[in-house]
C-alpha positions as CSV (number, residue, x, y, z in Angstrom):
1,M,-110.0,-93.5,-3.5
2,L,-109.5,-91.1,-6.3
3,H,-106.3,-91.1,-8.8
4,R,-104.0,-88.4,-7.5
5,E,-100.6,-87.8,-9.2
6,V,-99.7,-84.5,-6.9
7,A,-101.5,-86.1,-3.4
8,V,-99.2,-87.5,-1.1
9,S,-100.5,-90.5,1.0
10,A,-99.8,-91.0,4.3
11,R,-97.8,-94.1,4.2
12,I,-95.6,-92.0,1.2
13,L,-95.3,-89.1,3.7
14,R,-94.2,-91.7,6.4
15,S,-91.5,-93.2,4.2
16,V,-90.2,-89.6,2.4
17,L,-90.4,-87.6,5.9
18,T,-87.8,-89.9,7.4
19,A,-85.2,-87.8,5.8
20,V,-86.7,-84.2,6.3
21,A,-88.1,-82.2,9.3
22,V,-91.8,-83.1,10.0
23,V,-93.9,-79.7,11.3
24,G,-96.3,-81.2,13.0
25,C,-97.1,-84.9,14.4
26,F,-99.4,-86.4,17.6
27,A,-100.5,-89.8,18.5
28,V,-103.7,-90.5,20.5
29,S,-105.9,-93.4,21.1
30,T,-108.9,-93.9,18.8
31,A,-110.7,-96.5,20.7
32,A,-111.7,-95.8,24.3
33,M,-113.0,-99.4,24.8
34,A,-110.8,-102.2,23.6
35,S,-111.4,-105.1,21.7
36,P,-109.8,-107.6,19.3
37,I,-110.0,-106.7,15.6
38,T,-108.4,-108.5,12.3
39,Y,-106.8,-106.9,9.4
40,T,-106.3,-108.9,6.1
41,L,-104.9,-108.4,2.8
42,F,-105.4,-110.8,-0.3
43,A,-103.4,-110.7,-3.6
44,V,-102.2,-113.3,-5.9
45,T,-98.1,-112.4,-6.9
46,D,-94.8,-113.6,-6.7
47,V,-93.1,-114.4,-3.2
48,R,-89.8,-116.5,-1.3
49,L,-90.4,-118.1,1.8
50,G,-87.1,-119.7,3.3
51,N,-85.8,-121.6,0.4
52,R,-88.8,-121.7,-1.7
53,H,-90.0,-119.2,-4.7
54,F,-93.9,-119.3,-5.4
55,H,-95.1,-117.8,-8.6
56,N,-98.4,-116.6,-9.3
57,A,-99.2,-117.5,-5.5
58,Q,-102.7,-116.3,-3.5
59,V,-100.9,-114.4,-0.2
60,H,-103.2,-113.8,2.3
61,L,-101.7,-111.3,5.4
62,R,-103.1,-111.1,8.1
63,F,-102.6,-108.7,11.6
64,I,-104.4,-109.5,15.0
65,G,-104.8,-107.0,17.1
66,D,-106.8,-104.6,19.4
67,T,-108.4,-101.5,19.1
68,N,-106.7,-100.0,22.1
69,D,-103.7,-99.8,20.1
70,I,-105.0,-98.2,16.8
71,Q,-103.0,-94.5,16.8
72,A,-104.2,-91.3,14.8
73,F,-101.2,-89.9,13.4
74,S,-100.8,-86.2,11.6
75,V,-97.8,-85.4,9.8
76,T,-97.2,-81.8,7.0
77,A,-94.1,-82.0,5.5
78,P,-91.8,-78.3,4.9
79,D,-93.3,-77.9,1.3
80,G,-97.4,-77.7,3.0
81,N,-98.1,-81.4,1.5
82,S,-99.7,-83.0,4.7
83,A,-101.9,-86.7,5.7
84,K,-103.3,-87.9,8.6
85,G,-104.5,-91.6,8.9
86,Y,-104.5,-94.3,11.4
87,E,-102.1,-97.1,12.2
88,I,-101.7,-100.0,14.7
89,T,-97.7,-101.9,15.4
90,K,-99.1,-104.0,18.2
91,G,-100.5,-107.0,17.3
92,E,-100.0,-110.6,15.7
93,A,-99.4,-110.8,12.2
94,S,-99.2,-114.2,9.8
95,L,-99.3,-115.4,6.5
96,V,-101.1,-118.0,4.2
97,I,-99.2,-119.0,0.6
98,I,-101.9,-121.2,-1.6
99,I,-100.2,-122.5,-4.3
100,G,-102.3,-125.0,-6.1
101,K,-103.7,-127.6,-3.5
102,E,-100.6,-126.9,-1.2
103,R,-101.3,-124.5,1.5
104,V,-98.0,-122.8,3.7
105,R,-98.5,-121.2,7.0
106,A,-96.3,-119.1,8.7
107,H,-96.5,-116.5,11.7
108,F,-94.0,-113.1,11.4
109,L,-91.6,-112.5,14.2
110,P,-92.7,-109.5,16.8
111,N,-91.9,-105.8,16.2
112,Q,-91.6,-106.0,12.3
113,L,-95.6,-105.2,10.8
114,L,-97.9,-102.5,11.0
115,V,-101.3,-101.8,9.8
116,S,-102.1,-97.8,8.3
117,T,-104.6,-96.5,6.5
118,D,-104.6,-92.5,5.2
119,S,-107.5,-91.2,5.3
120,L,-107.2,-88.0,3.8
121,N,-105.3,-89.2,0.7
122,G,-105.9,-92.5,0.3
123,G,-104.0,-96.0,0.5
124,D,-104.2,-98.4,3.2
125,G,-102.3,-102.1,3.8
126,F,-99.4,-103.5,5.7
127,G,-96.1,-102.0,6.4
128,S,-92.7,-102.5,7.8
129,L,-90.6,-101.6,9.7
130,I,-87.3,-102.1,7.3
131,G,-85.8,-100.7,4.1
132,P,-83.3,-97.7,3.5
133,N,-85.7,-95.6,5.8
134,R,-86.6,-97.7,8.1
135,L,-90.2,-97.9,7.7
136,E,-91.7,-99.3,4.2
137,P,-95.1,-97.9,3.9
138,A,-96.0,-100.6,0.8
139,Y,-94.0,-103.5,1.9
140,P,-94.9,-106.2,2.4
141,L,-98.1,-105.1,0.5
142,A,-100.4,-101.9,0.6
143,L,-103.3,-100.4,-1.8
144,A,-103.2,-97.1,-3.6
145,D,-105.4,-95.5,-6.3
146,G,-108.4,-97.8,-5.5
147,G,-112.3,-97.7,-5.6
148,D,-113.0,-97.4,-1.4
149,I,-111.9,-95.1,1.2
150,V,-111.0,-96.4,4.4
151,S,-111.8,-94.0,6.7
152,D,-110.3,-95.6,9.9
153,L,-109.4,-99.2,11.2
154,V,-112.1,-99.9,13.1
155,T,-115.2,-100.0,11.3
156,P,-115.6,-103.3,9.3
157,G,-115.1,-103.4,5.7
158,S,-113.4,-104.6,2.2
159,F,-111.5,-102.3,0.0
160,H,-109.4,-103.0,-3.2
161,G,-107.3,-101.1,-4.8
162,H,-103.5,-101.5,-6.7
163,A,-101.7,-103.9,-4.8
164,W,-97.7,-102.4,-4.4
165,S,-95.0,-104.6,-2.6
166,C,-92.5,-101.8,-3.0
167,V,-89.3,-101.1,-0.9
168,G,-89.2,-97.7,-1.5
169,F,-92.2,-96.6,-2.2
170,P,-93.2,-94.2,-4.1
171,P,-91.1,-95.4,-6.9
172,S,-90.4,-91.7,-7.8
173,V,-88.5,-91.4,-5.0
174,N,-86.0,-94.1,-6.6
175,G,-85.9,-93.0,-10.1
176,G,-88.9,-94.7,-10.9
177,H,-88.6,-98.1,-9.6
178,C,-88.8,-99.9,-6.4
179,T,-85.8,-101.2,-4.2
180,D,-84.9,-104.9,-4.5
181,P,-86.1,-106.3,-1.3
182,A,-83.1,-109.3,-1.2
183,A,-81.5,-107.0,1.5
184,F,-84.6,-106.3,3.7
185,P,-86.0,-109.8,4.8
186,L,-88.9,-110.1,6.8
187,K,-88.5,-112.6,9.6
188,T,-91.2,-115.2,10.0
189,D,-91.2,-118.8,11.7
190,H,-90.2,-120.6,8.6
191,G,-87.5,-118.4,7.4
192,D,-87.0,-115.1,5.7
193,F,-90.0,-113.9,3.5
194,F,-89.9,-111.9,0.5
195,I,-92.8,-110.1,-1.6
196,Y,-92.4,-109.3,-5.3
197,Q,-93.8,-106.5,-7.3
198,P,-94.3,-108.4,-11.1
199,Y,-96.9,-107.1,-12.7
200,N,-96.4,-103.5,-13.5
201,S,-97.2,-100.6,-16.2
202,F,-94.7,-98.8,-17.4
203,D,-94.2,-95.5,-19.6
204,V,-91.9,-95.5,-22.8
205,H,-89.1,-94.4,-20.1
206,G,-89.4,-97.8,-18.3
207,N,-90.4,-96.1,-15.5
208,F,-93.8,-97.0,-13.3
209,V,-96.6,-94.8,-15.0
210,S,-97.6,-93.2,-12.1
211,N,-96.6,-93.6,-8.2
212,F,-100.1,-94.7,-7.5
213,G,-101.6,-96.6,-10.5
214,G,-98.3,-97.9,-11.4
215,S,-98.9,-101.4,-10.1
216,A,-101.5,-103.5,-12.5
217,N,-101.6,-105.8,-9.6
218,V,-105.0,-105.8,-7.6
219,G,-105.5,-106.4,-3.5
220,I,-108.0,-106.3,-1.5
221,F,-108.3,-105.0,2.2
222,S,-110.5,-106.4,4.8
223,I,-111.3,-105.3,8.5
224,I,-113.0,-107.8,10.5
225,A,-114.0,-107.7,13.8
226,G,-113.1,-109.8,16.4
227,A,-109.7,-112.1,16.4
228,V,-110.1,-114.5,13.3
229,E,-107.6,-117.2,12.7
């Protein structure tokens, strides 16, 4: 995934176009035969679960779905920018937080998270149906400006990129910064979950150096055939 200052990722467009007219959009099934599939995303970052705050913790997100529920989408903005890719919104999402020898597990309540990839502009990961636009493409955790291209959500593989946990992504839409996630909790069976954006690269004006490379953190996104607990 090459660094693009002008290109807008599918998840970026899905967020920005919430407030504007969409010229065209379609959704079709990408799998003729269904089979379980697992998506994972790993990064070291700061999170809060319930009343506990974890600093520099290993965070593992997991989403188990079915290939029959993967949908293709294509969107075009009035200014001509377009994007297309794949998403899956139906599945079971969970997380593991590792700090030292301690492991904390939790399951997300239904209808909050989705997994998506932008095969046109680059970017992939876990988004959520929360936030000011009711769709956050890079929250709780998503990758942009990486070295690999995720062409679909079916083919197994591992991919890396700048790891974003950004309500209001891309940051240029919000004056160069992400929105405080405090007002947008993700619900789990162990309380509210929040994930933060503590590792960043800023310009002389205090803004992210770019919409894609501004995160100084790195994550790993994996697609695994089968249901992996």
